[in-house]
N, CA, C and O atoms as a GROMACS GRO file, in nm:
protein
  296
    1MET      N    1  -0.197   0.293   1.225
    1MET     CA    2  -0.172   0.177   1.310
    1MET      C    3  -0.239   0.044   1.232
    1MET      O    4  -0.359   0.046   1.203
    2GLY      N    5  -0.142  -0.084   1.198
    2GLY     CA    6  -0.176  -0.174   1.099
    2GLY      C    7  -0.049  -0.259   1.043
    2GLY      O    8   0.057  -0.272   1.104
    3GLU      N    9  -0.076  -0.309   0.932
    3GLU     CA   10  -0.004  -0.357   0.849
    3GLU      C   11   0.003  -0.277   0.705
    3GLU      O   12  -0.090  -0.217   0.652
    4GLU      N   13   0.108  -0.289   0.666
    4GLU     CA   14   0.096  -0.211   0.512
    4GLU      C   15   0.006  -0.256   0.431
    4GLU      O   16  -0.014  -0.378   0.433
    5THR      N   17  -0.058  -0.189   0.358
    5THR     CA   18  -0.158  -0.180   0.271
    5THR      C   19  -0.103  -0.294   0.141
    5THR      O   20   0.013  -0.320   0.110
    6GLY      N   21  -0.225  -0.346   0.086
    6GLY     CA   22  -0.179  -0.416  -0.040
    6GLY      C   23  -0.170  -0.354  -0.160
    6GLY      O   24  -0.107  -0.404  -0.254
    7GLY      N   25  -0.246  -0.208  -0.170
    7GLY     CA   26  -0.244  -0.120  -0.291
    7GLY      C   27  -0.100  -0.054  -0.273
    7GLY      O   28  -0.031  -0.057  -0.171
    8ARG      N   29  -0.072   0.006  -0.391
    8ARG     CA   30   0.050   0.034  -0.430
    8ARG      C   31   0.028   0.236  -0.415
    8ARG      O   32  -0.081   0.287  -0.440
    9ILE      N   33   0.120   0.300  -0.383
    9ILE     CA   34   0.103   0.440  -0.357
    9ILE      C   35   0.177   0.493  -0.509
    9ILE      O   36   0.152   0.609  -0.541
   10VAL      N   37   0.254   0.420  -0.591
   10VAL     CA   38   0.306   0.450  -0.727
   10VAL      C   39   0.219   0.320  -0.788
   10VAL      O   40   0.202   0.211  -0.733
   11SER      N   41   0.175   0.358  -0.898
   11SER     CA   42   0.100   0.242  -0.972
   11SER      C   43   0.093   0.275  -1.139
   11SER      O   44   0.105   0.391  -1.179
   12TYR      N   45   0.077   0.187  -1.213
   12TYR     CA   46   0.073   0.226  -1.347
   12TYR      C   47  -0.081   0.176  -1.410
   12TYR      O   48  -0.148   0.082  -1.368
   13GLY      N   49  -0.113   0.263  -1.514
   13GLY     CA   50  -0.212   0.232  -1.557
   13GLY      C   51  -0.228   0.292  -1.715
   13GLY      O   52  -0.132   0.319  -1.787
   14ASP      N   53  -0.376   0.308  -1.756
   14ASP     CA   54  -0.420   0.346  -1.889
   14ASP      C   55  -0.307   0.260  -1.995
   14ASP      O   56  -0.207   0.316  -2.041
   15LYS      N   57  -0.335   0.146  -2.018
   15LYS     CA   58  -0.254   0.031  -2.095
   15LYS      C   59  -0.303   0.018  -2.206
   15LYS      O   60  -0.426   0.022  -2.221
   16ILE      N   61  -0.221  -0.001  -2.307
   16ILE     CA   62  -0.222  -0.023  -2.458
   16ILE      C   63  -0.253  -0.177  -2.484
   16ILE      O   64  -0.152  -0.231  -2.439
   17MET      N   65  -0.311  -0.245  -2.517
   17MET     CA   66  -0.310  -0.374  -2.573
   17MET      C   67  -0.274  -0.422  -2.707
   17MET      O   68  -0.343  -0.388  -2.803
   18THR      N   69  -0.189  -0.486  -2.720
   18THR     CA   70  -0.125  -0.522  -2.825
   18THR      C   71  -0.108  -0.676  -2.841
   18THR      O   72  -0.185  -0.739  -2.769
   19GLU      N   73  -0.038  -0.739  -2.908
   19GLU     CA   74   0.019  -0.876  -2.955
   19GLU      C   75   0.195  -0.885  -3.003
   19GLU      O   76   0.253  -0.806  -3.078
   20LEU      N   77   0.241  -0.979  -2.948
   20LEU     CA   78   0.385  -1.030  -3.006
   20LEU      C   79   0.372  -1.039  -3.136
   20LEU      O   80   0.269  -1.102  -3.159
   21PRO      N   81   0.432  -1.003  -3.245
   21PRO     CA   82   0.401  -1.051  -3.396
   21PRO      C   83   0.454  -1.188  -3.415
   21PRO      O   84   0.403  -1.242  -3.513
   22ILE      N   85   0.543  -1.263  -3.348
   22ILE     CA   86   0.571  -1.409  -3.384
   22ILE      C   87   0.491  -1.492  -3.301
   22ILE      O   88   0.438  -1.580  -3.370
   23THR      N   89   0.461  -1.500  -3.179
   23THR     CA   90   0.380  -1.578  -3.105
   23THR      C   91   0.231  -1.557  -3.096
   23THR      O   92   0.141  -1.636  -3.068
   24ARG      N   93   0.228  -1.418  -3.130
   24ARG     CA   94   0.058  -1.365  -3.099
   24ARG      C   95   0.021  -1.381  -2.964
   24ARG      O   96  -0.099  -1.386  -2.936
   25MET      N   97   0.116  -1.391  -2.867
   25MET     CA   98   0.082  -1.373  -2.705
   25MET      C   99   0.040  -1.220  -2.706
   25MET      O  100   0.087  -1.127  -2.773
   26PRO      N  101  -0.065  -1.222  -2.610
   26PRO     CA  102  -0.087  -1.051  -2.571
   26PRO      C  103   0.029  -0.988  -2.494
   26PRO      O  104   0.115  -1.049  -2.430
   27LEU      N  105   0.019  -0.879  -2.507
   27LEU     CA  106   0.120  -0.779  -2.489
   27LEU      C  107   0.055  -0.634  -2.417
   27LEU      O  108   0.010  -0.554  -2.499
   28SER      N  109   0.047  -0.597  -2.288
   28SER     CA  110  -0.007  -0.475  -2.234
   28SER      C  111   0.098  -0.367  -2.230
   28SER      O  112   0.201  -0.421  -2.190
   29ILE      N  113   0.119  -0.246  -2.252
   29ILE     CA  114   0.203  -0.126  -2.232
   29ILE      C  115   0.132  -0.044  -2.147
   29ILE      O  116   0.017  -0.011  -2.175
   30SER      N  117   0.172  -0.018  -2.075
   30SER     CA  118   0.129   0.114  -1.967
   30SER      C  119   0.178   0.244  -1.998
   30SER      O  120   0.290   0.292  -1.977
   31THR      N  121   0.074   0.296  -2.054
   31THR     CA  122   0.119   0.465  -2.084
   31THR      C  123   0.102   0.577  -1.964
   31THR      O  124   0.102   0.700  -1.978
   32LYS      N  125   0.092   0.530  -1.889
   32LYS     CA  126   0.079   0.626  -1.743
   32LYS      C  127   0.157   0.579  -1.627
   32LYS      O  128   0.176   0.458  -1.617
   33LYS      N  129   0.206   0.661  -1.538
   33LYS     CA  130   0.225   0.616  -1.384
   33LYS      C  131   0.178   0.716  -1.315
   33LYS      O  132   0.208   0.833  -1.339
   34PHE      N  133   0.088   0.672  -1.208
   34PHE     CA  134   0.065   0.752  -1.116
   34PHE      C  135   0.114   0.752  -0.967
   34PHE      O  136   0.131   0.648  -0.903
   35TYR      N  137   0.134   0.870  -0.922
   35TYR     CA  138   0.201   0.888  -0.753
   35TYR      C  139   0.098   0.940  -0.674
   35TYR      O  140   0.034   1.042  -0.701
   36THR      N  141   0.081   0.870  -0.577
   36THR     CA  142   0.010   0.933  -0.448
   36THR      C  143   0.083   1.058  -0.384
   36THR      O  144   0.206   1.057  -0.386
   37ILE      N  145   0.016   1.163  -0.328
   37ILE     CA  146   0.088   1.280  -0.292
   37ILE      C  147   0.213   1.245  -0.208
   37ILE      O  148   0.205   1.157  -0.123
   38GLY      N  149   0.328   1.312  -0.230
   38GLY     CA  150   0.448   1.285  -0.146
   38GLY      C  151   0.525   1.158  -0.191
   38GLY      O  152   0.632   1.135  -0.135
   39ALA      N  153   0.486   1.086  -0.276
   39ALA     CA  154   0.557   0.968  -0.330
   39ALA      C  155   0.653   0.993  -0.451
   39ALA      O  156   0.638   1.078  -0.540
   40ASN      N  157   0.756   0.902  -0.438
   40ASN     CA  158   0.859   0.920  -0.551
   40ASN      C  159   0.858   0.760  -0.607
   40ASN      O  160   0.776   0.672  -0.580
   41ASP      N  161   0.989   0.751  -0.704
   41ASP     CA  162   0.994   0.627  -0.750
   41ASP      C  163   1.018   0.519  -0.676
   41ASP      O  164   0.971   0.407  -0.700
   42LYS      N  165   1.098   0.551  -0.577
   42LYS     CA  166   1.159   0.464  -0.464
   42LYS      C  167   1.009   0.374  -0.376
   42LYS      O  168   1.013   0.271  -0.309
   43ASP      N  169   0.903   0.450  -0.408
   43ASP     CA  170   0.769   0.422  -0.306
   43ASP      C  171   0.689   0.309  -0.384
   43ASP      O  172   0.570   0.328  -0.409
   44MET      N  173   0.758   0.184  -0.425
   44MET     CA  174   0.691   0.094  -0.490
   44MET      C  175   0.630   0.008  -0.379
   44MET      O  176   0.678  -0.104  -0.365
   45HIS      N  177   0.525   0.047  -0.295
   45HIS     CA  178   0.495  -0.044  -0.195
   45HIS      C  179   0.383   0.008  -0.142
   45HIS      O  180   0.353   0.125  -0.166
   46GLY      N  181   0.308  -0.068  -0.066
   46GLY     CA  182   0.174   0.010   0.001
   46GLY      C  183   0.186   0.113   0.107
   46GLY      O  184   0.295   0.167   0.127
   47ILE      N  185   0.079   0.145   0.177
   47ILE     CA  186   0.066   0.273   0.267
   47ILE      C  187   0.156   0.181   0.393
   47ILE      O  188   0.120   0.068   0.425
   48VAL      N  189   0.279   0.251   0.456
   48VAL     CA  190   0.315   0.181   0.567
   48VAL      C  191   0.265   0.264   0.688
   48VAL      O  192   0.267   0.387   0.686
   49PRO      N  193   0.216   0.185   0.801
   49PRO     CA  194   0.151   0.256   0.913
   49PRO      C  195   0.261   0.328   0.993
   49PRO      O  196   0.376   0.299   0.959
   50ASN      N  197   0.249   0.408   1.084
   50ASN     CA  198   0.353   0.479   1.165
   50ASN      C  199   0.370   0.373   1.295
   50ASN      O  200   0.468   0.387   1.368
   51ILE      N  201   0.283   0.278   1.318
   51ILE     CA  202   0.303   0.183   1.400
   51ILE      C  203   0.240   0.054   1.354
   51ILE      O  204   0.118   0.038   1.348
   52LYS      N  205   0.316  -0.024   1.325
   52LYS     CA  206   0.313  -0.161   1.268
   52LYS      C  207   0.231  -0.258   1.382
   52LYS      O  208   0.252  -0.234   1.501
   53VAL      N  209   0.171  -0.327   1.358
   53VAL     CA  210   0.111  -0.415   1.420
   53VAL      C  211   0.039  -0.513   1.356
   53VAL      O  212  -0.038  -0.464   1.273
   54GLU      N  213   0.035  -0.663   1.365
   54GLU     CA  214  -0.024  -0.762   1.293
   54GLU      C  215  -0.184  -0.765   1.326
   54GLU      O  216  -0.240  -0.770   1.435
   55SER      N  217  -0.237  -0.762   1.193
   55SER     CA  218  -0.384  -0.716   1.213
   55SER      C  219  -0.478  -0.818   1.326
   55SER      O  220  -0.576  -0.769   1.381
   56ASP      N  221  -0.435  -0.971   1.357
   56ASP     CA  222  -0.487  -1.036   1.423
   56ASP      C  223  -0.444  -0.996   1.576
   56ASP      O  224  -0.489  -1.058   1.673
   57LYS      N  225  -0.350  -0.885   1.588
   57LYS     CA  226  -0.332  -0.826   1.722
   57LYS      C  227  -0.356  -0.712   1.783
   57LYS      O  228  -0.325  -0.676   1.896
   58SER      N  229  -0.436  -0.636   1.665
   58SER     CA  230  -0.470  -0.475   1.662
   58SER      C  231  -0.546  -0.437   1.761
   58SER      O  232  -0.523  -0.350   1.844
   59LEU      N  233  -0.652  -0.515   1.749
   59LEU     CA  234  -0.780  -0.511   1.872
   59LEU      C  235  -0.694  -0.505   2.006
   59LEU      O  236  -0.679  -0.396   2.060
   60ASP      N  237  -0.644  -0.610   2.056
   60ASP     CA  238  -0.588  -0.589   2.170
   60ASP      C  239  -0.480  -0.457   2.190
   60ASP      O  240  -0.478  -0.374   2.282
   61PHE      N  241  -0.407  -0.466   2.092
   61PHE     CA  242  -0.297  -0.345   2.070
   61PHE      C  243  -0.369  -0.219   2.120
   61PHE      O  244  -0.330  -0.159   2.220
   62VAL      N  245  -0.483  -0.178   2.043
   62VAL     CA  246  -0.554  -0.045   2.098
   62VAL      C  247  -0.618  -0.040   2.232
   62VAL      O  248  -0.636   0.065   2.293
   63ILE      N  249  -0.653  -0.153   2.275
   63ILE     CA  250  -0.700  -0.154   2.422
   63ILE      C  251  -0.633  -0.154   2.495
   63ILE      O  252  -0.672  -0.112   2.603
   64ASP      N  253  -0.467  -0.209   2.483
   64ASP     CA  254  -0.401  -0.166   2.574
   64ASP      C  255  -0.330  -0.012   2.577
   64ASP      O  256  -0.309   0.055   2.678
   65LYS      N  257  -0.308   0.018   2.469
   65LYS     CA  258  -0.300   0.175   2.457
   65LYS      C  259  -0.376   0.274   2.514
   65LYS      O  260  -0.328   0.378   2.562
   66ILE      N  261  -0.531   0.235   2.508
   66ILE     CA  262  -0.621   0.288   2.567
   66ILE      C  263  -0.595   0.323   2.722
   66ILE      O  264  -0.587   0.431   2.781
   67ARG      N  265  -0.582   0.161   2.777
   67ARG     CA  266  -0.549   0.164   2.908
   67ARG      C  267  -0.434   0.263   2.976
   67ARG      O  268  -0.432   0.342   3.071
   68GLU      N  269  -0.342   0.215   2.877
   68GLU     CA  270  -0.204   0.307   2.909
   68GLU      C  271  -0.230   0.452   2.939
   68GLU      O  272  -0.203   0.511   3.044
   69ASP      N  273  -0.287   0.502   2.828
   69ASP     CA  274  -0.336   0.650   2.814
   69ASP      C  275  -0.438   0.684   2.913
   69ASP      O  276  -0.450   0.801   2.947
   70LEU      N  277  -0.513   0.591   2.963
   70LEU     CA  278  -0.639   0.631   3.093
   70LEU      C  279  -0.515   0.638   3.205
   70LEU      O  280  -0.479   0.751   3.238
   71LYS      N  281  -0.457   0.541   3.255
   71LYS     CA  282  -0.345   0.556   3.373
   71LYS      C  283  -0.272   0.679   3.364
   71LYS      O  284  -0.247   0.736   3.470
   72TYR      N  285  -0.221   0.744   3.224
   72TYR     CA  286  -0.095   0.824   3.238
   72TYR      C  287  -0.202   0.959   3.270
   72TYR      O  288  -0.159   1.049   3.342
   73ASN      N  289  -0.325   0.966   3.220
   73ASN     CA  290  -0.412   1.097   3.241
   73ASN      C  291  -0.492   1.097   3.363
   73ASN      O  292  -0.590   1.172   3.368
   74LYS      N  293  -0.460   1.019   3.462
   74LYS     CA  294  -0.535   1.028   3.598
   74LYS      C  295  -0.457   1.137   3.669
   74LYS      O  296  -0.489   1.172   3.783
   0.00000   0.00000   0.00000
């Protein structure tokens, strides 16, 4: 429950630093790509929750769900 995380489940790392020959601008080249378990190349996003709720509304959402569950299980 919540919002999509800011981190990525597919990411790049282990970079090599160099510079462009004419402008001498720095350039980094990634040499590895990391995948979280079950991820593929289409998963260039953070972890998406099963239930999407804006962070400022999450506490009220959980309290309402608990109250609903308590009424249902009486």
